[in-house]
Backbone as CSV, one residue per row, in Angstrom:
resi,resn,N_x,N_y,N_z,CA_x,CA_y,CA_z,C_x,C_y,C_z
1,MET,0.815,-1.194,0.000,0.000,0.000,0.000,0.860,1.260,0.000
2,ARG,1.997,1.215,0.688,2.870,2.390,0.698,3.458,2.643,-0.683
3,GLY,3.630,1.559,-1.435,4.174,1.704,-2.793,3.257,2.522,-3.675
4,PHE,1.934,2.301,-3.544,0.983,3.074,-4.338,1.020,4.555,-3.946
5,GLY,1.149,4.834,-2.668,1.221,6.220,-2.218,2.464,6.910,-2.735
6,LEU,3.577,6.186,-2.717,4.837,6.749,-3.217,4.776,6.967,-4.723
7,ILE,4.199,6.009,-5.437,4.068,6.159,-6.891,3.161,7.345,-7.209
8,GLY,2.075,7.508,-6.473,1.167,8.635,-6.691,1.844,9.968,-6.426
9,LEU,2.654,10.008,-5.373,3.370,11.243,-5.040,4.373,11.595,-6.128
10,VAL,5.115,10.623,-6.601,6.106,10.870,-7.659,5.400,11.300,-8.937
11,LEU,4.292,10.651,-9.257,3.543,11.011,-10.453,3.017,12.444,-10.361
12,ALA,2.513,12.838,-9.204,2.023,14.209,-9.019,3.157,15.221,-9.165
13,LEU,4.331,14.893,-8.630,5.475,15.806,-8.759,5.921,15.937,-10.210
14,VAL,5.889,14.836,-10.946,6.285,14.882,-12.361,5.306,15.746,-13.148
15,ILE,4.019,15.570,-12.907,3.013,16.368,-13.621,3.159,17.845,-13.271
16,ALA,3.348,18.162,-11.989,3.522,19.555,-11.581,4.780,20.153,-12.212
17,GLY,5.843,19.378,-12.305,7.076,19.860,-12.934,6.885,20.139,-14.412
18,LEU,6.157,19.256,-15.101,5.916,19.473,-16.527,5.062,20.708,-16.774
19,VAL,4.057,20.923,-15.944,3.200,22.110,-16.089,4.010,23.376,-15.818
20,ALA,4.835,23.355,-14.782,5.661,24.524,-14.459,6.641,24.820,-15.590
21,LYS,7.237,23.789,-16.157,8.187,23.979,-17.255,7.486,24.574,-18.475
22,LYS,6.281,24.090,-18.763,5.535,24.597,-19.906,5.184,26.070,-19.709
23,GLN,4.785,26.450,-18.508,4.441,27.843,-18.240,5.672,28.740,-18.295
24,MET,6.787,28.258,-17.812,8.006,29.066,-17.834,8.480,29.305,-19.256
25,THR,8.383,28.295,-20.124,8.822,28.480,-21.502,7.874,29.406,-22.251
26,SER,6.578,29.360,-21.949,5.648,30.264,-22.626,5.827,31.694,-22.124
27,MET,6.169,31.873,-20.845,6.419,33.209,-20.313,7.689,33.800,-20.907
28,ALA,8.704,32.998,-21.095,9.978,33.498,-21.605,9.838,33.955,-23.053
29,SER,9.004,33.297,-23.836,8.876,33.661,-25.240,7.988,34.888,-25.447
30,SER,7.109,35.200,-24.484,6.208,36.332,-24.674,6.416,37.421,-23.632
31,SER,7.601,37.497,-23.070,7.834,38.493,-22.023,8.106,39.859,-22.636
32,ARG,7.693,40.877,-21.919,7.943,42.249,-22.339,9.189,42.752,-21.622
33,PRO,9.844,43.759,-22.175,11.000,44.303,-21.478,10.584,44.968,-20.163
34,ALA,11.350,44.714,-19.110,11.023,45.251,-17.792,11.697,46.593,-17.545
35,VAL,12.547,47.019,-18.464,13.298,48.257,-18.275,12.505,49.418,-18.857
36,PRO,12.246,50.455,-18.062,11.526,51.616,-18.601,12.326,52.275,-19.715
37,GLY,11.630,52.717,-20.738,12.291,53.392,-21.844,12.669,52.480,-22.978
38,VAL,12.532,51.177,-22.788,12.848,50.230,-23.850,11.595,50.030,-24.674
39,ALA,11.735,50.047,-25.983,10.585,49.932,-26.865,9.964,48.545,-26.755
40,ALA,8.645,48.488,-26.917,7.921,47.221,-26.900,8.213,46.473,-28.194
41,PRO,8.061,45.158,-28.205,8.278,44.389,-29.433,7.349,44.846,-30.544
42,ALA,7.769,44.650,-31.780,6.978,45.079,-32.927,5.627,44.387,-32.932
43,GLY,4.592,45.123,-33.323,3.263,44.550,-33.410,2.422,44.755,-32.164
44,GLU,2.987,45.285,-31.104,2.240,45.530,-29.876,2.116,47.032,-29.654
45,ALA,0.900,47.487,-29.403,0.667,48.911,-29.167,1.049,49.259,-27.735
46,PRO,1.663,50.409,-27.510,1.993,50.807,-26.142,0.713,51.112,-25.355
47,VAL,0.757,50.869,-24.066,-0.410,51.099,-23.211,-0.353,52.524,-22.695
48,ASN,-1.436,53.229,-22.871,-1.530,54.600,-22.425,-2.217,54.612,-21.062
49,ALA,-1.726,55.415,-20.132,-2.291,55.457,-18.780,-3.748,55.916,-18.811
50,GLN,-4.078,56.827,-19.714,-5.466,57.285,-19.807,-6.381,56.170,-20.302
51,GLN,-5.896,55.345,-21.206,-6.695,54.225,-21.689,-6.986,53.253,-20.554
52,VAL,-5.992,52.995,-19.739,-6.173,52.081,-18.616,-7.194,52.646,-17.641
53,GLN,-7.097,53.943,-17.351,-8.050,54.574,-16.435,-9.469,54.507,-16.985
54,GLN,-9.636,54.710,-18.280,-10.961,54.647,-18.877,-11.522,53.232,-18.811
55,GLN,-10.681,52.245,-19.023,-11.144,50.863,-18.961,-11.567,50.494,-17.555
56,VAL,-10.843,50.981,-16.563,-11.189,50.685,-15.178,-12.511,51.357,-14.817
57,LYS,-12.703,52.592,-15.261,-13.946,53.312,-14.970,-15.142,52.675,-15.675
58,ALA,-14.932,52.113,-16.858,-16.020,51.540,-17.644,-16.456,50.169,-17.141
59,ARG,-15.656,49.538,-16.293,-16.023,48.200,-15.798,-17.267,48.267,-14.933
60,GLN,-18.086,47.254,-15.054,-19.265,47.129,-14.214,-18.853,46.517,-12.872
61,MET,-19.181,47.194,-11.812,-18.862,46.685,-10.486,-20.032,45.859,-9.974
62,PRO,-19.786,44.687,-9.399,-20.889,43.862,-8.885,-21.516,44.492,-7.646
63,ASP,-22.792,44.215,-7.469,-23.484,44.693,-6.269,-23.010,43.905,-5.067
64,ASP,-23.043,44.525,-3.913,-22.600,43.868,-2.678,-23.748,43.148,-1.965
65,ASN,-24.786,42.802,-2.702,-25.939,42.130,-2.100,-25.671,40.689,-1.846
């Protein structure tokens, strides 16, 4: 019975490792520059602070009922 528990634990760790690796590789390929003043990659529009504020104001807030 302990063998099944150990096999299950190892299997869960392997699956978690594969998911983490997949997410890390997808993040690395689509990351934006973290340094201010560096241009964004081609094809992406820069985010304007006023646009962000308008989007936040336009969101529907749920009722607290």
